mmJSON file of the N, C-alpha and C atoms, coordinates in Angstrom:
{"data_MODEL":{"atom_site":{
"group_PDB":["ATOM","ATOM","ATOM","ATOM","ATOM","ATOM","ATOM","ATOM","ATOM","ATOM","ATOM","ATOM","ATOM","ATOM","ATOM","ATOM","ATOM","ATOM","ATOM","ATOM","ATOM","ATOM","ATOM","ATOM","ATOM","ATOM","ATOM","ATOM","ATOM","ATOM","ATOM","ATOM","ATOM","ATOM","ATOM","ATOM","ATOM","ATOM","ATOM","ATOM","ATOM","ATOM","ATOM","ATOM","ATOM","ATOM","ATOM","ATOM","ATOM","ATOM","ATOM","ATOM","ATOM","ATOM","ATOM","ATOM","ATOM","ATOM","ATOM","ATOM","ATOM","ATOM","ATOM","ATOM","ATOM","ATOM","ATOM","ATOM","ATOM","ATOM","ATOM","ATOM","ATOM","ATOM","ATOM","ATOM","ATOM","ATOM","ATOM","ATOM","ATOM","ATOM","ATOM","ATOM","ATOM","ATOM","ATOM","ATOM","ATOM","ATOM","ATOM","ATOM","ATOM","ATOM","ATOM","ATOM","ATOM","ATOM","ATOM","ATOM","ATOM","ATOM","ATOM","ATOM","ATOM","ATOM","ATOM","ATOM","ATOM","ATOM","ATOM","ATOM","ATOM","ATOM","ATOM","ATOM","ATOM","ATOM","ATOM","ATOM","ATOM","ATOM","ATOM","ATOM","ATOM","ATOM","ATOM","ATOM","ATOM","ATOM","ATOM","ATOM","ATOM","ATOM","ATOM","ATOM","ATOM","ATOM","ATOM","ATOM","ATOM","ATOM","ATOM","ATOM","ATOM","ATOM","ATOM","ATOM","ATOM","ATOM","ATOM","ATOM","ATOM","ATOM","ATOM","ATOM","ATOM","ATOM","ATOM","ATOM","ATOM","ATOM","ATOM","ATOM","ATOM","ATOM","ATOM","ATOM","ATOM","ATOM","ATOM","ATOM","ATOM","ATOM","ATOM","ATOM","ATOM","ATOM","ATOM","ATOM","ATOM","ATOM","ATOM","ATOM","ATOM","ATOM","ATOM","ATOM","ATOM","ATOM","ATOM","ATOM","ATOM","ATOM","ATOM","ATOM","ATOM","ATOM","ATOM","ATOM","ATOM","ATOM","ATOM","ATOM","ATOM","ATOM","ATOM","ATOM","ATOM","ATOM"],
"id":[1,2,3,4,5,6,7,8,9,10,11,12,13,14,15,16,17,18,19,20,21,22,23,24,25,26,27,28,29,30,31,32,33,34,35,36,37,38,39,40,41,42,43,44,45,46,47,48,49,50,51,52,53,54,55,56,57,58,59,60,61,62,63,64,65,66,67,68,69,70,71,72,73,74,75,76,77,78,79,80,81,82,83,84,85,86,87,88,89,90,91,92,93,94,95,96,97,98,99,100,101,102,103,104,105,106,107,108,109,110,111,112,113,114,115,116,117,118,119,120,121,122,123,124,125,126,127,128,129,130,131,132,133,134,135,136,137,138,139,140,141,142,143,144,145,146,147,148,149,150,151,152,153,154,155,156,157,158,159,160,161,162,163,164,165,166,167,168,169,170,171,172,173,174,175,176,177,178,179,180,181,182,183,184,185,186,187,188,189,190,191,192,193,194,195,196,197,198,199,200,201,202,203,204,205,206,207,208,209,210],
"type_symbol":["N","C","C","N","C","C","N","C","C","N","C","C","N","C","C","N","C","C","N","C","C","N","C","C","N","C","C","N","C","C","N","C","C","N","C","C","N","C","C","N","C","C","N","C","C","N","C","C","N","C","C","N","C","C","N","C","C","N","C","C","N","C","C","N","C","C","N","C","C","N","C","C","N","C","C","N","C","C","N","C","C","N","C","C","N","C","C","N","C","C","N","C","C","N","C","C","N","C","C","N","C","C","N","C","C","N","C","C","N","C","C","N","C","C","N","C","C","N","C","C","N","C","C","N","C","C","N","C","C","N","C","C","N","C","C","N","C","C","N","C","C","N","C","C","N","C","C","N","C","C","N","C","C","N","C","C","N","C","C","N","C","C","N","C","C","N","C","C","N","C","C","N","C","C","N","C","C","N","C","C","N","C","C","N","C","C","N","C","C","N","C","C","N","C","C","N","C","C","N","C","C","N","C","C","N","C","C","N","C","C"],
"label_atom_id":["N","CA","C","N","CA","C","N","CA","C","N","CA","C","N","CA","C","N","CA","C","N","CA","C","N","CA","C","N","CA","C","N","CA","C","N","CA","C","N","CA","C","N","CA","C","N","CA","C","N","CA","C","N","CA","C","N","CA","C","N","CA","C","N","CA","C","N","CA","C","N","CA","C","N","CA","C","N","CA","C","N","CA","C","N","CA","C","N","CA","C","N","CA","C","N","CA","C","N","CA","C","N","CA","C","N","CA","C","N","CA","C","N","CA","C","N","CA","C","N","CA","C","N","CA","C","N","CA","C","N","CA","C","N","CA","C","N","CA","C","N","CA","C","N","CA","C","N","CA","C","N","CA","C","N","CA","C","N","CA","C","N","CA","C","N","CA","C","N","CA","C","N","CA","C","N","CA","C","N","CA","C","N","CA","C","N","CA","C","N","CA","C","N","CA","C","N","CA","C","N","CA","C","N","CA","C","N","CA","C","N","CA","C","N","CA","C","N","CA","C","N","CA","C","N","CA","C","N","CA","C","N","CA","C","N","CA","C","N","CA","C","N","CA","C"],
"label_alt_id":[null,null,null,null,null,null,null,null,null,null,null,null,null,null,null,null,null,null,null,null,null,null,null,null,null,null,null,null,null,null,null,null,null,null,null,null,null,null,null,null,null,null,null,null,null,null,null,null,null,null,null,null,null,null,null,null,null,null,null,null,null,null,null,null,null,null,null,null,null,null,null,null,null,null,null,null,null,null,null,null,null,null,null,null,null,null,null,null,null,null,null,null,null,null,null,null,null,null,null,null,null,null,null,null,null,null,null,null,null,null,null,null,null,null,null,null,null,null,null,null,null,null,null,null,null,null,null,null,null,null,null,null,null,null,null,null,null,null,null,null,null,null,null,null,null,null,null,null,null,null,null,null,null,null,null,null,null,null,null,null,null,null,null,null,null,null,null,null,null,null,null,null,null,null,null,null,null,null,null,null,null,null,null,null,null,null,null,null,null,null,null,null,null,null,null,null,null,null,null,null,null,null,null,null,null,null,null,null,null,null],
"label_comp_id":["MET","MET","MET","ILE","ILE","ILE","PHE","PHE","PHE","GLY","GLY","GLY","PHE","PHE","PHE","THR","THR","THR","GLU","GLU","GLU","ALA","ALA","ALA","GLN","GLN","GLN","ILE","ILE","ILE","SER","SER","SER","GLY","GLY","GLY","PHE","PHE","PHE","PHE","PHE","PHE","LEU","LEU","LEU","THR","THR","THR","TYR","TYR","TYR","GLY","GLY","GLY","VAL","VAL","VAL","GLY","GLY","GLY","ALA","ALA","ALA","PHE","PHE","PHE","ILE","ILE","ILE","LEU","LEU","LEU","TYR","TYR","TYR","MET","MET","MET","LEU","LEU","LEU","PHE","PHE","PHE","ILE","ILE","ILE","ILE","ILE","ILE","GLY","GLY","GLY","GLN","GLN","GLN","LEU","LEU","LEU","ALA","ALA","ALA","TRP","TRP","TRP","GLU","GLU","GLU","SER","SER","SER","LYS","LYS","LYS","ALA","ALA","ALA","GLY","GLY","GLY","ARG","ARG","ARG","PHE","PHE","PHE","GLY","GLY","GLY","THR","THR","THR","PHE","PHE","PHE","VAL","VAL","VAL","LEU","LEU","LEU","PHE","PHE","PHE","LEU","LEU","LEU","GLY","GLY","GLY","LEU","LEU","LEU","GLY","GLY","GLY","VAL","VAL","VAL","GLY","GLY","GLY","PHE","PHE","PHE","VAL","VAL","VAL","GLY","GLY","GLY","PHE","PHE","PHE","LEU","LEU","LEU","ALA","ALA","ALA","LYS","LYS","LYS","ILE","ILE","ILE","VAL","VAL","VAL","ILE","ILE","ILE","GLN","GLN","GLN","TRP","TRP","TRP","TRP","TRP","TRP","MET","MET","MET","GLU","GLU","GLU","ARG","ARG","ARG"],
"label_asym_id":["A","A","A","A","A","A","A","A","A","A","A","A","A","A","A","A","A","A","A","A","A","A","A","A","A","A","A","A","A","A","A","A","A","A","A","A","A","A","A","A","A","A","A","A","A","A","A","A","A","A","A","A","A","A","A","A","A","A","A","A","A","A","A","A","A","A","A","A","A","A","A","A","A","A","A","A","A","A","A","A","A","A","A","A","A","A","A","A","A","A","A","A","A","A","A","A","A","A","A","A","A","A","A","A","A","A","A","A","A","A","A","A","A","A","A","A","A","A","A","A","A","A","A","A","A","A","A","A","A","A","A","A","A","A","A","A","A","A","A","A","A","A","A","A","A","A","A","A","A","A","A","A","A","A","A","A","A","A","A","A","A","A","A","A","A","A","A","A","A","A","A","A","A","A","A","A","A","A","A","A","A","A","A","A","A","A","A","A","A","A","A","A","A","A","A","A","A","A","A","A","A","A","A","A","A","A","A","A","A","A"],
"label_entity_id":["1","1","1","1","1","1","1","1","1","1","1","1","1","1","1","1","1","1","1","1","1","1","1","1","1","1","1","1","1","1","1","1","1","1","1","1","1","1","1","1","1","1","1","1","1","1","1","1","1","1","1","1","1","1","1","1","1","1","1","1","1","1","1","1","1","1","1","1","1","1","1","1","1","1","1","1","1","1","1","1","1","1","1","1","1","1","1","1","1","1","1","1","1","1","1","1","1","1","1","1","1","1","1","1","1","1","1","1","1","1","1","1","1","1","1","1","1","1","1","1","1","1","1","1","1","1","1","1","1","1","1","1","1","1","1","1","1","1","1","1","1","1","1","1","1","1","1","1","1","1","1","1","1","1","1","1","1","1","1","1","1","1","1","1","1","1","1","1","1","1","1","1","1","1","1","1","1","1","1","1","1","1","1","1","1","1","1","1","1","1","1","1","1","1","1","1","1","1","1","1","1","1","1","1","1","1","1","1","1","1"],
"label_seq_id":[1,1,1,2,2,2,3,3,3,4,4,4,5,5,5,6,6,6,7,7,7,8,8,8,9,9,9,10,10,10,11,11,11,12,12,12,13,13,13,14,14,14,15,15,15,16,16,16,17,17,17,18,18,18,19,19,19,20,20,20,21,21,21,22,22,22,23,23,23,24,24,24,25,25,25,26,26,26,27,27,27,28,28,28,29,29,29,30,30,30,31,31,31,32,32,32,33,33,33,34,34,34,35,35,35,36,36,36,37,37,37,38,38,38,39,39,39,40,40,40,41,41,41,42,42,42,43,43,43,44,44,44,45,45,45,46,46,46,47,47,47,48,48,48,49,49,49,50,50,50,51,51,51,52,52,52,53,53,53,54,54,54,55,55,55,56,56,56,57,57,57,58,58,58,59,59,59,60,60,60,61,61,61,62,62,62,63,63,63,64,64,64,65,65,65,66,66,66,67,67,67,68,68,68,69,69,69,70,70,70],
"pdbx_PDB_ins_code":[null,null,null,null,null,null,null,null,null,null,null,null,null,null,null,null,null,null,null,null,null,null,null,null,null,null,null,null,null,null,null,null,null,null,null,null,null,null,null,null,null,null,null,null,null,null,null,null,null,null,null,null,null,null,null,null,null,null,null,null,null,null,null,null,null,null,null,null,null,null,null,null,null,null,null,null,null,null,null,null,null,null,null,null,null,null,null,null,null,null,null,null,null,null,null,null,null,null,null,null,null,null,null,null,null,null,null,null,null,null,null,null,null,null,null,null,null,null,null,null,null,null,null,null,null,null,null,null,null,null,null,null,null,null,null,null,null,null,null,null,null,null,null,null,null,null,null,null,null,null,null,null,null,null,null,null,null,null,null,null,null,null,null,null,null,null,null,null,null,null,null,null,null,null,null,null,null,null,null,null,null,null,null,null,null,null,null,null,null,null,null,null,null,null,null,null,null,null,null,null,null,null,null,null,null,null,null,null,null,null],
"Cartn_x":[110.791,111.555,111.529,112.01,111.946,113.372,113.853,115.071,115.781,116.242,116.125,114.961,113.556,113.008,111.639,110.813,109.766,109.001,107.5,106.658,105.788,106.346,105.582,106.48,107.817,108.353,108.697,107.874,107.802,105.756,105.612,104.16,104.386,104.635,105.044,105.805,106.4,107.606,106.096,105.475,104.701,103.704,103.106,102.154,102.288,103.798,103.788,104.661,106.003,106.168,105.489,105.4,104.289,102.893,102.434,100.922,101.525,102.366,102.791,103.12,103.797,104.272,103.378,102.257,100.961,99.719,99.719,99.865,99.716,101.401,102.218,101.774,101.859,101.44,99.775,98.809,97.454,97.415,98.222,98.209,98.744,99.449,100.178,99.243,98.178,97.013,95.944,95.476,94.436,94.733,96.541,96.868,96.871,96.594,97.036,95.189,94.494,93.085,92.743,93.115,92.72,93.23,94.842,95.364,94.927,94.46,94.304,92.519,91.559,90.347,90.015,91.511,91.22,90.497,90.53,90.013,89.419,90.865,90.94,91.079,91.204,91.942,90.425,89.314,88.353,87.793,87.871,88.261,88.95,90.244,91.644,91.395,90.551,90.805,89.28,88.724,87.262,87.797,88.793,89.529,89.826,91.135,92.412,91.156,90.143,89.314,88.531,87.667,87.227,88.061,88.533,89.192,90.887,91.489,91.898,91.599,90.63,89.875,90.628,90.583,90.76,92.574,92.863,94.53,94.714,93.832,93.477,93.823,93.021,92.737,93.397,94.647,96.132,97.1,97.189,97.441,97.291,96.395,95.814,96.298,96.497,96.358,98.105,99.078,100.505,100.575,99.765,100.201,99.52,97.658,97.695,98.831,99.254,100.099,100.999,102.013,102.993,102.56,101.92,101.337,100.996,100.473,100.16,102.072,102.616,104.163,104.673,104.479,105.585,105.681],
"Cartn_y":[95.04,94.697,92.947,93.01,91.604,91.666,91.375,91.027,92.385,93.372,94.532,95.636,94.794,96.246,95.668,97.496,97.637,96.851,96.875,96.228,96.908,98.154,99.074,98.525,97.907,97.955,96.907,96.26,95.014,94.927,95.477,95.463,96.113,97.21,97.769,97.037,96.385,95.805,93.958,93.655,92.643,93.457,94.396,95.277,95.418,95.413,96.209,95.008,94.06,92.925,91.924,92.006,90.455,90.316,91.439,91.272,91.223,91.831,91.724,90.239,90.253,88.804,88.016,87.864,87.259,87.752,88.304,89.107,88.239,88.392,87.785,86.298,85.405,83.991,84.247,84.46,84.544,84.527,85.495,85.299,84.418,83.313,82.387,81.128,81.39,80.639,80.11,82.307,82.426,81.685,81.923,80.85,79.718,79.461,77.991,77.048,77.836,78.122,77.705,78.713,79.433,77.998,77.832,76.325,75.488,75.119,73.457,73.114,74.668,74.49,74.794,75.352,75.58,76.591,77.439,78.69,79.938,79.572,80.514,81.961,82.702,84.205,84.359,84.466,85.59,84.781,83.569,82.842,83.045,82.99,83.558,85.142,86.214,87.985,87.329,86.737,86.958,86.121,85.474,85.056,85.596,86.061,87.392,88.975,88.981,90.262,89.916,88.965,88.804,88.164,88.042,87.269,88.111,89.092,90.02,91.24,91.276,93.03,93.733,92.801,93.171,94.055,93.058,93.702,94.924,96.055,97.169,98.238,97.773,98.592,98.462,97.676,96.971,98.104,97.982,98.959,100.247,100.613,101.858,102.902,101.842,102.937,103.047,102.347,101.938,103.587,103.647,105.27,106.034,105.988,107.594,107.84,106.553,106.784,107.611,107.624,108.016,109.294,109.446,110.734,111.657,111.638,112.697,112.7,111.384,111.839,112.615,112.929,113.345,114.903],
"Cartn_z":[132.149,131.218,130.778,129.561,128.765,127.891,128.59,127.592,126.985,128.216,128.079,127.194,126.73,125.994,127.094,127.291,127.824,126.511,127.416,126.886,125.601,125.911,124.652,123.477,123.931,122.585,122.243,123.408,122.592,121.518,122.575,121.62,120.314,120.221,119.037,118.181,117.879,117.678,116.565,117.639,116.895,116.205,116.351,115.77,114.86,114.197,113.328,112.361,112.892,111.789,112.053,113.595,113.738,112.522,112.668,112.089,110.626,110.288,108.586,108.237,109.157,108.474,108.761,109.548,109.076,108.125,107.883,106.792,104.985,105.557,103.897,104.571,105.349,105.829,105.506,105.428,105.372,103.812,102.852,101.329,100.643,101.414,100.888,101.068,102.187,102.202,100.942,100.756,100.296,98.728,98.31,97.184,96.976,98.033,98.202,98.117,98.749,98.402,97.107,96.336,94.616,94.428,94.049,93.284,93.578,95.077,94.871,94.249,94.607,93.85,92.714,91.8,90.22,90.099,90.673,90.505,89.415,88.96,87.601,88.113,87.154,87.648,88.192,87.317,88.387,89.889,89.828,91.016,92.1,91.665,92.486,92.938,91.937,91.571,92.937,93.175,94.598,95.75,95.457,96.668,97.285,96.999,97.03,97.424,96.783,97.15,98.32,98.058,99.689,100.82,101.286,101.702,102.339,101.613,101.592,101.985,102.386,102.431,103.193,104.65,105.641,105.812,105.158,104.947,104.404,104.12,103.17,104.555,105.433,106.809,107.693,107.855,108.278,107.515,106.644,105.657,105.243,105.777,105.669,106.974,108.303,109.311,109.21,108.744,108.472,108.007,106.797,105.845,107.228,107.258,108.16,109.088,109.987,111.171,110.512,109.271,108.541,108.102,107.526,107.42,108.835,108.98,110.74,111.247,111.451,112.233,111.472,110.085,109.281,109.841],
"occupancy":[1.0,1.0,1.0,1.0,1.0,1.0,1.0,1.0,1.0,1.0,1.0,1.0,1.0,1.0,1.0,1.0,1.0,1.0,1.0,1.0,1.0,1.0,1.0,1.0,1.0,1.0,1.0,1.0,1.0,1.0,1.0,1.0,1.0,1.0,1.0,1.0,1.0,1.0,1.0,1.0,1.0,1.0,1.0,1.0,1.0,1.0,1.0,1.0,1.0,1.0,1.0,1.0,1.0,1.0,1.0,1.0,1.0,1.0,1.0,1.0,1.0,1.0,1.0,1.0,1.0,1.0,1.0,1.0,1.0,1.0,1.0,1.0,1.0,1.0,1.0,1.0,1.0,1.0,1.0,1.0,1.0,1.0,1.0,1.0,1.0,1.0,1.0,1.0,1.0,1.0,1.0,1.0,1.0,1.0,1.0,1.0,1.0,1.0,1.0,1.0,1.0,1.0,1.0,1.0,1.0,1.0,1.0,1.0,1.0,1.0,1.0,1.0,1.0,1.0,1.0,1.0,1.0,1.0,1.0,1.0,1.0,1.0,1.0,1.0,1.0,1.0,1.0,1.0,1.0,1.0,1.0,1.0,1.0,1.0,1.0,1.0,1.0,1.0,1.0,1.0,1.0,1.0,1.0,1.0,1.0,1.0,1.0,1.0,1.0,1.0,1.0,1.0,1.0,1.0,1.0,1.0,1.0,1.0,1.0,1.0,1.0,1.0,1.0,1.0,1.0,1.0,1.0,1.0,1.0,1.0,1.0,1.0,1.0,1.0,1.0,1.0,1.0,1.0,1.0,1.0,1.0,1.0,1.0,1.0,1.0,1.0,1.0,1.0,1.0,1.0,1.0,1.0,1.0,1.0,1.0,1.0,1.0,1.0,1.0,1.0,1.0,1.0,1.0,1.0,1.0,1.0,1.0,1.0,1.0,1.0],
"B_iso_or_equiv":[0.0,0.0,0.0,0.0,0.0,0.0,0.0,0.0,0.0,0.0,0.0,0.0,0.0,0.0,0.0,0.0,0.0,0.0,0.0,0.0,0.0,0.0,0.0,0.0,0.0,0.0,0.0,0.0,0.0,0.0,0.0,0.0,0.0,0.0,0.0,0.0,0.0,0.0,0.0,0.0,0.0,0.0,0.0,0.0,0.0,0.0,0.0,0.0,0.0,0.0,0.0,0.0,0.0,0.0,0.0,0.0,0.0,0.0,0.0,0.0,0.0,0.0,0.0,0.0,0.0,0.0,0.0,0.0,0.0,0.0,0.0,0.0,0.0,0.0,0.0,0.0,0.0,0.0,0.0,0.0,0.0,0.0,0.0,0.0,0.0,0.0,0.0,0.0,0.0,0.0,0.0,0.0,0.0,0.0,0.0,0.0,0.0,0.0,0.0,0.0,0.0,0.0,0.0,0.0,0.0,0.0,0.0,0.0,0.0,0.0,0.0,0.0,0.0,0.0,0.0,0.0,0.0,0.0,0.0,0.0,0.0,0.0,0.0,0.0,0.0,0.0,0.0,0.0,0.0,0.0,0.0,0.0,0.0,0.0,0.0,0.0,0.0,0.0,0.0,0.0,0.0,0.0,0.0,0.0,0.0,0.0,0.0,0.0,0.0,0.0,0.0,0.0,0.0,0.0,0.0,0.0,0.0,0.0,0.0,0.0,0.0,0.0,0.0,0.0,0.0,0.0,0.0,0.0,0.0,0.0,0.0,0.0,0.0,0.0,0.0,0.0,0.0,0.0,0.0,0.0,0.0,0.0,0.0,0.0,0.0,0.0,0.0,0.0,0.0,0.0,0.0,0.0,0.0,0.0,0.0,0.0,0.0,0.0,0.0,0.0,0.0,0.0,0.0,0.0,0.0,0.0,0.0,0.0,0.0,0.0],
"pdbx_formal_charge":[null,null,null,null,null,null,null,null,null,null,null,null,null,null,null,null,null,null,null,null,null,null,null,null,null,null,null,null,null,null,null,null,null,null,null,null,null,null,null,null,null,null,null,null,null,null,null,null,null,null,null,null,null,null,null,null,null,null,null,null,null,null,null,null,null,null,null,null,null,null,null,null,null,null,null,null,null,null,null,null,null,null,null,null,null,null,null,null,null,null,null,null,null,null,null,null,null,null,null,null,null,null,null,null,null,null,null,null,null,null,null,null,null,null,null,null,null,null,null,null,null,null,null,null,null,null,null,null,null,null,null,null,null,null,null,null,null,null,null,null,null,null,null,null,null,null,null,null,null,null,null,null,null,null,null,null,null,null,null,null,null,null,null,null,null,null,null,null,null,null,null,null,null,null,null,null,null,null,null,null,null,null,null,null,null,null,null,null,null,null,null,null,null,null,null,null,null,null,null,null,null,null,null,null,null,null,null,null,null,null],
"auth_seq_id":[1,1,1,2,2,2,3,3,3,4,4,4,5,5,5,6,6,6,7,7,7,8,8,8,9,9,9,10,10,10,11,11,11,12,12,12,13,13,13,14,14,14,15,15,15,16,16,16,17,17,17,18,18,18,19,19,19,20,20,20,21,21,21,22,22,22,23,23,23,24,24,24,25,25,25,26,26,26,27,27,27,28,28,28,29,29,29,30,30,30,31,31,31,32,32,32,33,33,33,34,34,34,35,35,35,36,36,36,37,37,37,38,38,38,39,39,39,40,40,40,41,41,41,42,42,42,43,43,43,44,44,44,45,45,45,46,46,46,47,47,47,48,48,48,49,49,49,50,50,50,51,51,51,52,52,52,53,53,53,54,54,54,55,55,55,56,56,56,57,57,57,58,58,58,59,59,59,60,60,60,61,61,61,62,62,62,63,63,63,64,64,64,65,65,65,66,66,66,67,67,67,68,68,68,69,69,69,70,70,70],
"auth_comp_id":["MET","MET","MET","ILE","ILE","ILE","PHE","PHE","PHE","GLY","GLY","GLY","PHE","PHE","PHE","THR","THR","THR","GLU","GLU","GLU","ALA","ALA","ALA","GLN","GLN","GLN","ILE","ILE","ILE","SER","SER","SER","GLY","GLY","GLY","PHE","PHE","PHE","PHE","PHE","PHE","LEU","LEU","LEU","THR","THR","THR","TYR","TYR","TYR","GLY","GLY","GLY","VAL","VAL","VAL","GLY","GLY","GLY","ALA","ALA","ALA","PHE","PHE","PHE","ILE","ILE","ILE","LEU","LEU","LEU","TYR","TYR","TYR","MET","MET","MET","LEU","LEU","LEU","PHE","PHE","PHE","ILE","ILE","ILE","ILE","ILE","ILE","GLY","GLY","GLY","GLN","GLN","GLN","LEU","LEU","LEU","ALA","ALA","ALA","TRP","TRP","TRP","GLU","GLU","GLU","SER","SER","SER","LYS","LYS","LYS","ALA","ALA","ALA","GLY","GLY","GLY","ARG","ARG","ARG","PHE","PHE","PHE","GLY","GLY","GLY","THR","THR","THR","PHE","PHE","PHE","VAL","VAL","VAL","LEU","LEU","LEU","PHE","PHE","PHE","LEU","LEU","LEU","GLY","GLY","GLY","LEU","LEU","LEU","GLY","GLY","GLY","VAL","VAL","VAL","GLY","GLY","GLY","PHE","PHE","PHE","VAL","VAL","VAL","GLY","GLY","GLY","PHE","PHE","PHE","LEU","LEU","LEU","ALA","ALA","ALA","LYS","LYS","LYS","ILE","ILE","ILE","VAL","VAL","VAL","ILE","ILE","ILE","GLN","GLN","GLN","TRP","TRP","TRP","TRP","TRP","TRP","MET","MET","MET","GLU","GLU","GLU","ARG","ARG","ARG"],
"auth_asym_id":["A","A","A","A","A","A","A","A","A","A","A","A","A","A","A","A","A","A","A","A","A","A","A","A","A","A","A","A","A","A","A","A","A","A","A","A","A","A","A","A","A","A","A","A","A","A","A","A","A","A","A","A","A","A","A","A","A","A","A","A","A","A","A","A","A","A","A","A","A","A","A","A","A","A","A","A","A","A","A","A","A","A","A","A","A","A","A","A","A","A","A","A","A","A","A","A","A","A","A","A","A","A","A","A","A","A","A","A","A","A","A","A","A","A","A","A","A","A","A","A","A","A","A","A","A","A","A","A","A","A","A","A","A","A","A","A","A","A","A","A","A","A","A","A","A","A","A","A","A","A","A","A","A","A","A","A","A","A","A","A","A","A","A","A","A","A","A","A","A","A","A","A","A","A","A","A","A","A","A","A","A","A","A","A","A","A","A","A","A","A","A","A","A","A","A","A","A","A","A","A","A","A","A","A","A","A","A","A","A","A"],
"auth_atom_id":["N","CA","C","N","CA","C","N","CA","C","N","CA","C","N","CA","C","N","CA","C","N","CA","C","N","CA","C","N","CA","C","N","CA","C","N","CA","C","N","CA","C","N","CA","C","N","CA","C","N","CA","C","N","CA","C","N","CA","C","N","CA","C","N","CA","C","N","CA","C","N","CA","C","N","CA","C","N","CA","C","N","CA","C","N","CA","C","N","CA","C","N","CA","C","N","CA","C","N","CA","C","N","CA","C","N","CA","C","N","CA","C","N","CA","C","N","CA","C","N","CA","C","N","CA","C","N","CA","C","N","CA","C","N","CA","C","N","CA","C","N","CA","C","N","CA","C","N","CA","C","N","CA","C","N","CA","C","N","CA","C","N","CA","C","N","CA","C","N","CA","C","N","CA","C","N","CA","C","N","CA","C","N","CA","C","N","CA","C","N","CA","C","N","CA","C","N","CA","C","N","CA","C","N","CA","C","N","CA","C","N","CA","C","N","CA","C","N","CA","C","N","CA","C","N","CA","C","N","CA","C","N","CA","C","N","CA","C","N","CA","C","N","CA","C"],
"pdbx_PDB_model_num":[1,1,1,1,1,1,1,1,1,1,1,1,1,1,1,1,1,1,1,1,1,1,1,1,1,1,1,1,1,1,1,1,1,1,1,1,1,1,1,1,1,1,1,1,1,1,1,1,1,1,1,1,1,1,1,1,1,1,1,1,1,1,1,1,1,1,1,1,1,1,1,1,1,1,1,1,1,1,1,1,1,1,1,1,1,1,1,1,1,1,1,1,1,1,1,1,1,1,1,1,1,1,1,1,1,1,1,1,1,1,1,1,1,1,1,1,1,1,1,1,1,1,1,1,1,1,1,1,1,1,1,1,1,1,1,1,1,1,1,1,1,1,1,1,1,1,1,1,1,1,1,1,1,1,1,1,1,1,1,1,1,1,1,1,1,1,1,1,1,1,1,1,1,1,1,1,1,1,1,1,1,1,1,1,1,1,1,1,1,1,1,1,1,1,1,1,1,1,1,1,1,1,1,1,1,1,1,1,1,1]
}}}
C-alpha cells in the first residue's frame, strides 16, 4: 500500500489518466511539428494521421472495455 492505495488502483489510474494526458501532450507536439515546418493543411493531416494512428488503438480499448462491462 502506497499512500493508502493498492498497486492495482495506482496502475489503473495511470493507465487511464496518465496515458490520456500523454496522448494530449503528443497531439500538442504533432501540432508544433506541423506549425514549425509550415506543413499546410494536407501536411498537417498527414502528420496527425501518421503519428496519431496509435492513439486510436488506445481509445478503442477504452470503448471496448466500457462496452463489455455494461
